Backbone as JSON, one array per atom type, in Angstrom:
{
  "sequence": "MVVSLYLSFTDYDLFNTPNWVGVDNYVKLFSDDPRYLQSVGVTLRYVAVSVPLKLLLALGVALLLNSLRGLGQAFFRSAFYAPSLLGASVGLALAWRAIFDTWVDTPDMALTTIILLSAWQFGAPMVIFLAGLQQIPRDMLDAAEVDGAGWWRRLFSIVLPMLSPVMFFNLVLETIHAFQAFTQAFVVSGGRGGPADSTLFYTLYLYERGFTEFRMGSASAMAWVLLVVIAVITAVLFRTSRYWVFYGDER",
  "N": [[28.67, 70.51, 55.21], [30.04, 70.96, 57.6], [29.15, 68.8, 59.14], [30.21, 66.72, 57.6], [32.95, 67.23, 57.97], [33.16, 66.68, 60.69], [32.46, 63.94, 60.71], [34.65, 62.91, 59.4], [36.49, 62.49, 61.33], [35.67, 60.31, 62.67], [34.56, 56.89, 63.22], [32.24, 55.61, 61.26], [29.36, 53.98, 60.17], [26.99, 54.54, 58.85], [24.78, 53.47, 60.12], [25.07, 53.05, 62.86], [25.9, 54.9, 65.88], [28.26, 57.53, 65.38], [31.71, 56.94, 66.07], [34.26, 58.5, 67.75], [37.49, 58.84, 66.43], [39.62, 60.44, 66.05], [42.42, 61.5, 64.18], [42.79, 59.16, 62.82], [41.56, 58.17, 60.49], [42.65, 59.77, 58.46], [45.38, 59.21, 58.72], [45.48, 56.46, 58.12], [44.72, 56.49, 55.44], [46.99, 57.31, 54.02], [48.97, 55.63, 54.93], [48.16, 52.99, 55.19], [46.66, 51.99, 53.09], [46.81, 50.88, 50.1], [45.17, 51.0, 47.82], [44.03, 53.48, 47.96], [46.22, 55.17, 47.45], [46.68, 54.31, 44.87], [44.35, 55.28, 43.62], [44.81, 58.01, 43.85], [47.06, 58.31, 42.19], [45.99, 57.5, 39.68], [44.02, 59.47, 39.28], [45.58, 61.83, 39.22], [47.11, 61.36, 36.9], [45.07, 61.32, 35.03], [44.08, 63.98, 35.22], [46.39, 65.42, 34.49], [46.75, 64.74, 31.82], [44.23, 64.84, 30.46], [43.17, 67.45, 30.83], [45.01, 69.41, 29.57], [44.87, 68.32, 26.94], [42.14, 68.53, 26.3], [41.77, 71.32, 26.42], [43.51, 72.18, 24.41], [42.31, 71.06, 22.12], [39.86, 72.42, 22.26], [40.69, 75.09, 21.93], [41.9, 74.96, 19.4], [39.72, 74.26, 17.69], [38.09, 76.45, 18.2], [39.6, 78.5, 17.06], [39.42, 77.78, 14.39], [36.65, 77.99, 13.98], [36.33, 80.69, 14.43], [37.21, 81.82, 12.13], [35.16, 81.47, 10.44], [32.01, 82.72, 9.26], [28.63, 83.88, 9.78], [25.9, 81.61, 9.14], [27.34, 79.26, 8.97], [29.24, 79.3, 11.07], [27.54, 79.28, 13.3], [26.23, 76.81, 13.01], [28.34, 74.85, 13.15], [29.4, 75.5, 15.63], [27.32, 74.76, 17.33], [27.24, 72.03, 16.72], [29.76, 71.09, 17.61], [29.51, 71.68, 20.26], [27.55, 70.04, 21.2], [28.32, 67.35, 22.22], [29.19, 68.04, 24.82], [26.88, 68.6, 26.2], [25.91, 66.11, 26.68], [27.72, 65.04, 28.35], [27.72, 64.06, 31.06], [26.03, 61.92, 30.96], [24.77, 58.63, 31.47], [24.12, 56.98, 29.37], [25.78, 57.82, 27.23], [28.31, 57.16, 28.24], [28.04, 54.39, 28.35], [27.78, 53.82, 25.63], [30.3, 54.63, 24.8], [31.86, 52.76, 26.13], [31.09, 50.47, 24.77], [32.06, 51.02, 22.21], [34.84, 51.14, 22.59], [35.48, 48.58, 23.52], [37.5, 46.56, 23.63], [39.75, 48.0, 24.48], [38.87, 48.91, 26.98], [38.97, 46.66, 28.57], [41.63, 46.27, 28.9], [44.3, 46.81, 31.02], [46.38, 48.69, 30.49], [45.26, 50.43, 28.68], [42.75, 51.24, 29.46], [42.37, 53.6, 31.01], [43.03, 55.46, 29.1], [40.83, 55.46, 27.37], [38.87, 56.79, 28.87], [40.08, 59.26, 29.14], [40.05, 60.09, 26.46], [37.3, 60.25, 26.1], [36.71, 62.39, 27.8], [38.22, 64.45, 26.56], [36.9, 64.61, 24.13], [34.62, 65.96, 24.79], [34.81, 68.81, 24.49], [33.32, 71.06, 24.12], [32.24, 73.11, 25.86], [34.51, 74.7, 26.93], [35.39, 75.46, 24.41], [33.39, 77.17, 23.37], [33.69, 79.3, 25.13], [36.32, 80.07, 24.55], [35.9, 80.88, 21.91], [34.22, 83.08, 22.26], [36.03, 84.78, 23.53], [37.92, 85.14, 21.48], [36.44, 86.58, 19.65], [36.39, 89.03, 20.82], [38.79, 90.21, 20.39], [40.33, 92.98, 18.93], [39.8, 93.54, 15.52], [41.17, 95.31, 13.91], [43.69, 95.45, 15.03], [44.83, 92.98, 14.44], [44.79, 93.17, 11.66], [46.53, 95.3, 11.26], [48.93, 94.17, 12.15], [49.22, 92.21, 10.22], [49.59, 93.75, 7.93], [52.04, 94.82, 8.57], [53.61, 92.7, 8.07], [53.51, 90.43, 9.67], [53.09, 86.99, 10.01], [50.66, 84.26, 10.13], [51.24, 82.56, 12.34], [52.89, 84.24, 13.85], [51.12, 86.3, 14.49], [49.38, 84.82, 16.01], [50.88, 84.02, 18.32], [51.89, 86.43, 19.24], [49.8, 88.25, 19.47], [47.12, 87.13, 19.56], [47.1, 84.89, 21.5], [48.27, 86.14, 23.88], [46.25, 88.13, 24.36], [44.16, 86.5, 24.76], [44.7, 85.23, 27.07], [43.42, 85.69, 29.68], [41.0, 84.32, 29.32], [41.95, 81.78, 28.77], [43.08, 81.18, 31.22], [40.79, 81.16, 32.86], [39.39, 78.95, 31.76], [41.27, 76.95, 32.26], [41.36, 76.79, 35.1], [38.69, 76.07, 35.67], [38.37, 73.63, 34.22], [40.33, 72.05, 35.4], [39.39, 71.76, 38.03], [36.98, 70.42, 37.47], [38.01, 68.07, 36.36], [39.27, 66.79, 38.53], [37.02, 66.05, 39.88], [35.82, 64.11, 38.38], [33.59, 61.44, 37.72], [31.23, 59.96, 36.75], [31.84, 58.89, 34.13], [34.02, 57.17, 34.67], [32.84, 55.43, 36.5], [30.83, 54.14, 34.99], [32.2, 53.13, 32.71], [34.09, 51.45, 33.89], [32.51, 49.63, 35.14], [31.82, 50.25, 37.7], [33.8, 49.52, 39.48], [36.37, 50.39, 39.06], [38.09, 48.96, 37.5], [40.0, 47.53, 34.69], [42.14, 45.85, 37.05], [42.33, 48.01, 38.82], [42.97, 50.17, 37.21], [41.41, 52.28, 36.4], [40.59, 53.46, 38.7], [39.33, 56.02, 39.9], [39.64, 58.87, 42.08], [37.22, 59.93, 43.14], [35.57, 57.79, 42.58], [36.58, 55.76, 44.18], [36.1, 56.98, 46.62], [33.3, 56.98, 46.64], [32.91, 54.22, 46.67], [34.01, 53.55, 49.17], [32.26, 54.94, 50.91], [29.56, 54.24, 50.23], [29.43, 51.62, 49.45], [31.12, 50.05, 51.05], [30.31, 51.14, 53.38], [31.84, 52.84, 55.02], [31.79, 55.55, 56.14], [33.13, 57.48, 57.59], [35.81, 57.3, 56.75], [35.39, 57.88, 54.04], [34.5, 60.53, 54.23], [36.82, 61.73, 55.16], [38.42, 61.38, 52.91], [37.05, 63.03, 51.15], [37.54, 65.56, 52.25], [40.3, 65.74, 52.02], [40.48, 65.83, 49.25], [39.16, 68.28, 48.79], [40.98, 70.09, 49.98], [43.26, 69.67, 48.39], [42.35, 70.49, 45.83], [41.84, 73.17, 46.44], [44.43, 74.08, 47.04], [45.78, 73.66, 44.59], [44.28, 75.33, 42.94], [44.86, 77.78, 44.15], [47.6, 77.92, 43.59], [47.52, 78.12, 40.81], [46.27, 80.62, 40.54], [48.22, 82.15, 41.76], [50.44, 81.88, 40.07], [49.43, 82.97, 37.79], [49.98, 85.64, 37.38], [52.25, 85.78, 35.91], [51.74, 85.0, 33.32], [49.23, 85.72, 32.46], [47.52, 88.28, 30.92], [45.89, 91.41, 31.05], [43.61, 93.75, 29.54], [43.94, 96.37, 30.53], [46.49, 96.52, 31.4], [49.94, 97.41, 31.2]],
  "CA": [[30.13, 70.46, 55.23], [30.47, 70.84, 58.99], [28.9, 67.41, 59.54], [31.19, 65.9, 56.9], [34.23, 67.4, 58.65], [33.07, 65.93, 61.96], [32.47, 62.51, 60.42], [35.98, 62.49, 58.95], [37.27, 62.13, 62.52], [34.93, 59.25, 63.36], [34.29, 55.61, 62.57], [30.79, 55.71, 61.09], [28.91, 53.04, 59.14], [25.66, 54.99, 58.41], [23.68, 52.87, 60.87], [25.32, 53.18, 64.28], [26.39, 56.21, 66.31], [29.67, 57.73, 65.04], [32.68, 56.74, 67.15], [35.38, 59.41, 67.54], [38.79, 58.16, 66.3], [40.64, 61.44, 65.81], [42.98, 61.6, 62.82], [43.1, 57.81, 62.33], [41.13, 58.0, 59.1], [43.63, 60.44, 57.58], [46.65, 58.47, 58.79], [45.34, 55.17, 57.42], [44.65, 56.72, 54.0], [48.33, 57.46, 53.44], [49.93, 54.65, 55.44], [47.66, 51.61, 55.27], [45.64, 51.79, 52.07], [47.42, 50.98, 48.77], [44.18, 51.36, 46.8], [43.87, 54.93, 48.02], [47.35, 55.75, 46.72], [46.43, 54.01, 43.46], [43.32, 56.21, 43.14], [45.46, 59.32, 43.72], [47.88, 58.25, 40.99], [45.12, 57.45, 38.5], [43.38, 60.79, 39.13], [46.59, 62.81, 38.8], [47.42, 61.09, 35.49], [43.92, 61.75, 34.25], [44.05, 65.44, 35.18], [47.57, 65.93, 33.79], [46.64, 64.49, 30.37], [42.93, 65.2, 29.89], [42.92, 68.9, 30.84], [45.69, 70.07, 28.44], [44.36, 67.82, 25.66], [40.81, 69.11, 26.1], [41.9, 72.76, 26.15], [44.13, 72.34, 23.09], [41.27, 70.8, 21.13], [38.88, 73.51, 22.32], [41.29, 76.28, 21.34], [42.09, 74.73, 17.97], [38.43, 74.34, 17.01], [37.62, 77.83, 18.32], [40.33, 79.29, 16.06], [38.83, 77.45, 13.08], [35.3, 78.55, 13.91], [36.42, 82.15, 14.4], [37.45, 82.23, 10.75], [33.9, 81.35, 9.71], [31.03, 83.78, 9.52], [27.24, 83.59, 9.43], [25.25, 80.36, 9.55], [28.34, 78.21, 9.1], [29.79, 79.33, 12.41], [26.49, 78.89, 14.25], [25.98, 75.36, 12.88], [29.46, 74.07, 13.66], [29.52, 75.76, 17.06], [26.32, 73.9, 17.97], [27.62, 70.63, 16.52], [30.88, 70.76, 18.47], [29.12, 71.84, 21.65], [26.57, 69.01, 21.55], [28.81, 66.3, 23.13], [29.31, 68.52, 26.2], [25.56, 68.52, 26.83], [25.68, 64.72, 27.05], [28.93, 64.58, 29.01], [27.51, 63.33, 32.32], [24.98, 60.93, 30.79], [25.16, 57.23, 31.56], [24.0, 56.4, 28.04], [26.97, 58.13, 26.44], [29.42, 56.36, 28.77], [27.81, 53.01, 27.92], [28.12, 53.76, 24.21], [31.76, 54.72, 24.71], [32.38, 51.46, 26.58], [30.85, 49.51, 23.69], [32.94, 51.36, 21.09], [36.22, 50.81, 22.96], [35.32, 47.39, 24.36], [38.79, 45.89, 23.81], [40.61, 48.87, 25.29], [38.34, 49.0, 28.34], [39.36, 45.46, 29.29], [43.08, 46.21, 28.95], [44.74, 47.76, 32.05], [47.23, 49.76, 29.97], [44.51, 51.31, 27.78], [41.43, 51.59, 30.0], [42.34, 55.02, 31.38], [43.08, 56.25, 27.87], [39.47, 55.6, 26.82], [38.17, 57.83, 29.63], [40.71, 60.54, 28.76], [39.52, 60.45, 25.14], [35.91, 60.66, 26.29], [36.73, 63.74, 28.36], [38.72, 65.38, 25.55], [35.87, 64.75, 23.1], [33.59, 66.88, 25.29], [35.5, 70.1, 24.62], [32.42, 72.1, 23.64], [32.08, 74.25, 26.78], [35.65, 75.64, 26.83], [35.48, 75.97, 23.03], [32.49, 78.31, 23.25], [34.3, 80.4, 25.88], [37.44, 80.54, 23.73], [35.36, 81.57, 20.75], [33.76, 84.4, 22.72], [37.22, 85.59, 23.75], [38.52, 85.47, 20.18], [35.63, 87.59, 18.98], [36.61, 90.31, 21.48], [40.09, 90.76, 19.98], [40.1, 93.97, 17.87], [40.22, 93.1, 14.2], [42.13, 96.25, 13.33], [45.02, 95.13, 15.54], [45.32, 91.86, 13.63], [45.02, 93.66, 10.3], [47.74, 96.13, 11.28], [50.08, 93.26, 12.24], [49.37, 91.55, 8.93], [50.17, 94.75, 7.02], [53.45, 94.96, 8.94], [54.34, 91.51, 7.64], [53.4, 89.32, 10.61], [52.36, 85.84, 9.5], [49.58, 83.72, 10.98], [51.81, 82.08, 13.59], [53.37, 85.39, 14.62], [49.94, 86.97, 15.05], [48.81, 83.93, 17.04], [51.67, 84.03, 19.56], [52.2, 87.79, 19.7], [48.59, 89.04, 19.71], [45.92, 86.35, 19.92], [47.24, 84.17, 22.76], [48.35, 87.06, 25.03], [44.97, 88.77, 24.63], [43.22, 85.44, 25.14], [45.2, 84.59, 28.28], [42.44, 85.62, 30.78], [40.04, 83.26, 29.01], [42.68, 80.53, 28.94], [43.2, 80.97, 32.67], [39.45, 80.79, 33.34], [39.12, 77.57, 31.33], [42.21, 76.06, 32.94], [40.91, 76.6, 36.48], [37.43, 75.35, 35.66], [38.54, 72.25, 33.76], [41.12, 71.33, 36.39], [38.48, 71.4, 39.12], [36.06, 69.4, 36.96], [38.74, 66.81, 36.15], [39.45, 66.14, 39.83], [35.72, 65.57, 40.34], [35.27, 63.17, 37.4], [33.04, 60.24, 38.36], [30.27, 59.17, 35.98], [32.48, 58.12, 33.06], [34.82, 56.1, 35.26], [31.93, 54.48, 37.13], [30.15, 53.34, 33.98], [33.16, 52.42, 31.85], [34.77, 50.4, 34.66], [31.54, 48.78, 35.8], [31.66, 50.65, 39.09], [34.84, 48.97, 40.34], [37.67, 50.96, 38.78], [38.94, 47.98, 36.81], [40.65, 46.32, 35.2], [43.32, 45.98, 37.91], [42.3, 49.36, 39.41], [43.57, 51.14, 36.28], [40.5, 53.43, 36.28], [40.07, 53.73, 40.04], [39.38, 57.46, 40.15], [39.53, 59.26, 43.48], [35.8, 60.03, 43.51], [35.0, 56.45, 42.49], [36.98, 55.05, 45.4], [35.38, 57.63, 47.7], [31.93, 56.44, 46.59], [32.98, 52.82, 47.1], [34.23, 53.55, 50.61], [31.11, 55.44, 51.66], [28.24, 53.69, 49.94], [29.52, 50.17, 49.22], [31.69, 49.46, 52.26], [29.71, 51.84, 54.52], [32.87, 53.44, 55.87], [31.53, 56.96, 55.84], [34.16, 58.3, 58.2], [36.95, 57.31, 55.82], [34.97, 58.59, 52.83], [34.49, 61.96, 54.55], [38.22, 62.17, 55.19], [38.85, 61.47, 51.51], [36.42, 64.22, 50.56], [38.22, 66.76, 52.73], [41.63, 65.77, 51.39], [40.25, 66.31, 47.88], [38.86, 69.71, 48.87], [42.22, 70.82, 50.27], [44.13, 69.56, 47.21], [41.81, 71.37, 44.79], [42.04, 74.54, 46.88], [45.85, 74.41, 46.92], [46.11, 73.76, 43.17], [43.64, 76.56, 42.45], [45.64, 78.91, 44.67], [48.85, 77.96, 42.84], [47.21, 78.64, 39.48], [46.06, 82.07, 40.67], [49.5, 82.78, 42.11], [51.32, 81.89, 38.9], [48.79, 83.63, 36.65], [50.55, 86.97, 37.19], [53.39, 85.7, 35.0], [51.37, 84.68, 31.95], [47.89, 86.22, 32.14], [47.6, 89.72, 30.65], [44.59, 92.04, 30.92], [43.64, 94.88, 28.61], [44.33, 97.64, 31.15], [47.87, 96.43, 31.88], [50.96, 97.85, 30.26]],
  "C": [[30.67, 70.3, 56.65], [30.28, 69.4, 59.48], [29.91, 66.48, 58.88], [32.56, 66.0, 57.57], [34.25, 66.64, 59.97], [33.18, 64.43, 61.7], [33.84, 62.01, 59.99], [36.89, 62.11, 60.12], [36.58, 61.02, 63.31], [34.94, 57.96, 62.55], [32.77, 55.5, 62.48], [30.36, 54.85, 59.93], [27.5, 53.34, 58.62], [24.52, 54.46, 59.27], [23.83, 53.05, 62.38], [25.85, 54.57, 64.61], [27.87, 56.37, 65.95], [30.57, 57.61, 66.27], [33.92, 57.57, 66.86], [36.71, 58.64, 67.51], [39.91, 59.15, 66.02], [41.11, 61.44, 64.36], [43.29, 60.23, 62.22], [42.71, 57.62, 60.87], [42.14, 58.61, 58.13], [44.96, 59.69, 57.56], [46.59, 57.18, 57.98], [45.27, 55.36, 55.9], [46.04, 56.68, 53.37], [49.31, 56.37, 53.87], [49.46, 53.2, 55.35], [46.58, 51.33, 54.24], [46.25, 51.95, 50.67], [46.44, 51.36, 47.67], [43.93, 52.87, 46.8], [44.98, 55.61, 47.24], [47.22, 55.48, 45.23], [45.41, 54.98, 42.88], [43.89, 57.62, 42.96], [46.28, 59.36, 42.44], [47.07, 58.28, 39.72], [44.51, 58.82, 38.23], [44.37, 61.84, 38.66], [46.97, 62.6, 37.34], [46.29, 61.57, 34.6], [43.87, 63.27, 34.11], [45.18, 65.99, 34.32], [47.48, 65.76, 32.28], [45.35, 65.07, 29.79], [42.72, 66.71, 29.81], [43.67, 69.61, 29.71], [45.16, 69.62, 27.08], [43.01, 68.45, 25.32], [40.9, 70.59, 25.74], [42.56, 73.01, 24.8], [43.12, 72.1, 21.97], [40.26, 71.94, 21.08], [39.43, 74.77, 21.66], [41.46, 76.13, 19.83], [40.79, 74.87, 17.18], [37.88, 75.76, 17.08], [38.31, 78.73, 17.29], [39.77, 79.03, 14.67], [37.45, 78.09, 12.93], [35.33, 80.08, 13.83], [36.68, 82.67, 12.99], [36.2, 82.12, 9.89], [32.98, 82.5, 10.08], [29.63, 83.27, 9.18], [26.75, 82.25, 9.94], [26.25, 79.23, 9.73], [28.92, 78.15, 10.49], [28.77, 78.85, 13.44], [26.25, 77.38, 14.22], [27.11, 74.55, 13.51], [29.68, 74.29, 15.15], [28.54, 74.88, 17.83], [26.71, 72.44, 17.88], [28.75, 70.22, 17.46], [30.52, 70.87, 19.94], [28.22, 70.69, 22.13], [27.12, 67.92, 22.47], [28.93, 66.75, 24.58], [27.98, 68.47, 26.93], [25.27, 67.11, 27.32], [26.79, 64.16, 27.92], [28.7, 63.72, 30.24], [26.48, 62.21, 32.18], [25.54, 59.51, 30.86], [25.13, 56.58, 30.19], [25.22, 56.61, 27.18], [28.16, 57.3, 26.92], [29.27, 54.89, 28.38], [28.17, 52.84, 26.45], [29.64, 53.8, 24.02], [32.4, 53.4, 25.11], [32.21, 50.42, 25.47], [31.8, 49.75, 22.51], [34.37, 50.91, 21.37], [36.27, 49.58, 23.86], [36.66, 46.71, 24.65], [39.72, 46.7, 24.7], [40.17, 48.89, 26.74], [38.79, 47.82, 29.19], [40.88, 45.28, 29.38], [43.6, 47.24, 29.95], [45.54, 48.94, 31.51], [46.47, 50.78, 29.13], [43.2, 51.82, 28.36], [41.33, 53.07, 30.35], [42.35, 55.9, 30.15], [41.7, 56.46, 27.28], [38.7, 56.7, 27.54], [38.76, 59.2, 29.33], [40.18, 61.0, 27.42], [38.08, 60.91, 25.24], [35.84, 62.07, 26.85], [37.16, 64.77, 27.32], [37.68, 65.63, 24.46], [34.8, 65.76, 23.5], [34.19, 68.26, 25.53], [34.6, 71.28, 24.27], [32.32, 73.32, 24.54], [33.28, 75.19, 26.74], [35.81, 76.2, 25.43], [34.62, 77.21, 22.86], [33.07, 79.53, 23.97], [35.5, 80.96, 25.13], [36.95, 81.36, 22.54], [34.87, 82.97, 21.12], [34.95, 85.33, 22.96], [37.87, 86.03, 22.46], [37.75, 86.59, 19.49], [35.76, 88.97, 19.64], [37.95, 90.95, 21.1], [39.86, 91.74, 18.82], [40.65, 93.51, 16.53], [41.27, 94.03, 13.6], [43.55, 95.99, 13.82], [45.64, 93.99, 14.75], [45.63, 92.31, 12.21], [46.3, 94.49, 10.23], [48.99, 95.26, 11.35], [50.33, 92.56, 10.91], [49.99, 92.48, 7.91], [51.66, 94.92, 7.3], [54.27, 93.73, 8.61], [54.29, 90.34, 8.59], [52.56, 88.2, 10.02], [51.34, 85.33, 10.5], [50.13, 83.29, 12.33], [52.29, 83.23, 14.46], [52.19, 86.13, 15.25], [49.33, 86.13, 16.18], [49.55, 84.09, 18.37], [51.93, 85.43, 20.11], [50.96, 88.61, 20.05], [47.46, 88.19, 20.28], [46.06, 85.69, 21.3], [47.43, 85.1, 23.96], [47.01, 87.71, 25.37], [43.9, 87.76, 25.08], [43.6, 84.81, 26.49], [44.22, 84.62, 29.46], [41.41, 84.51, 30.57], [40.69, 81.89, 29.18], [42.81, 80.19, 30.41], [41.87, 80.52, 33.26], [39.14, 79.34, 33.0], [40.01, 76.58, 32.06], [41.75, 75.77, 34.37], [39.66, 75.75, 36.52], [37.61, 73.88, 35.29], [39.38, 71.43, 34.73], [40.25, 70.87, 37.55], [37.53, 70.29, 38.67], [36.76, 68.05, 36.81], [38.96, 66.07, 37.46], [38.15, 65.54, 40.34], [35.1, 64.54, 39.4], [34.79, 61.89, 38.09], [32.23, 59.37, 37.4], [30.93, 58.29, 34.93], [33.25, 56.93, 33.61], [33.92, 55.02, 35.86], [31.31, 53.55, 36.1], [31.13, 52.5, 33.17], [33.82, 51.27, 32.61], [33.8, 49.45, 35.35], [31.41, 49.06, 37.28], [32.75, 50.17, 40.02], [36.23, 49.54, 40.07], [38.63, 50.04, 38.06], [39.21, 48.38, 35.37], [41.9, 46.64, 36.01], [43.46, 47.4, 38.47], [42.92, 50.43, 38.51], [42.7, 52.36, 36.05], [39.87, 53.76, 37.63], [40.26, 55.21, 40.35], [39.16, 57.73, 41.64], [38.07, 59.28, 43.92], [35.12, 58.66, 43.46], [35.34, 55.64, 43.74], [36.29, 55.65, 46.62], [33.94, 57.1, 47.79], [31.91, 55.0, 47.1], [33.14, 52.72, 48.61], [32.95, 53.91, 51.37], [29.83, 54.65, 51.47], [28.25, 52.22, 49.53], [30.05, 49.47, 50.47], [31.11, 50.08, 53.53], [30.74, 52.33, 55.52], [32.83, 54.95, 55.63], [32.55, 57.88, 56.49], [35.38, 58.42, 57.29], [36.61, 58.07, 54.54], [34.94, 60.1, 53.06], [35.9, 62.52, 54.61], [38.77, 62.32, 53.78], [38.29, 62.73, 50.86], [37.14, 65.49, 51.0], [39.64, 66.87, 52.2], [41.5, 66.3, 49.96], [39.98, 67.81, 47.86], [40.13, 70.54, 49.08], [43.14, 70.81, 49.05], [43.65, 70.49, 46.1], [42.03, 72.83, 45.17], [43.49, 74.96, 46.71], [46.23, 74.58, 45.45], [45.5, 75.02, 42.56], [44.42, 77.79, 42.91], [46.96, 79.05, 43.91], [48.62, 78.53, 41.45], [46.99, 80.16, 39.53], [47.38, 82.79, 40.95], [50.41, 82.91, 40.9], [50.72, 82.64, 37.72], [49.38, 85.0, 36.37], [51.69, 86.97, 36.17], [52.99, 85.43, 33.55], [49.98, 85.15, 31.54], [47.98, 87.75, 32.03], [46.2, 90.28, 30.42], [44.73, 93.33, 30.11], [44.12, 96.17, 29.2], [45.75, 97.62, 31.68], [48.83, 96.88, 30.77], [52.13, 96.88, 30.27]]
}
């Protein structure tokens, strides 16, 4: 990390001695590189849509599985978790590209295919949600039902508040993972972020800068900007969690 920070202030092509240029790499990213700004926009749209969609699917399926018992729950839990095990595989991304071949070649729809691929891999947060649901005392839900609370009332008044620490954990983890998305975009777009840079993810452009154009100084600067952005967003999430995350020992 120290070497990467040093290289971010240099002009370095992997073959010659790094040449110190100060903050030029950072300035050029924001003032003289439209593709960089495009990659930022694409990544932000991806994070803003894929993370909530993925968590909603994970929570919905976890609620359904929590109502099952015995072998049925174990089977479906494994079945829904399976896509997450293949999430980073090139083979799966190639299959996805073949399935959505027409969409992949359309600038307005290409990013949507990658968002759907990410949302489909909701198995990991689903398992965590399911574990959290199983920790909610059953007698509390039964008492609310006896008092006349319907399913929706129990969901919003008991289940979601008690599940909020797990929701927060999944939100932080999935947000960080979304900013680091690379394999799906690389394979689906053929490694170029096309068509028309509609799938030019931040990490994909970083890879292109460093290992295709051999501009490692600029790539290192991009990496540090990404690190700072993720750190700031994570800090904001922790700061705002006090308003919606509730723990069992709090009154």
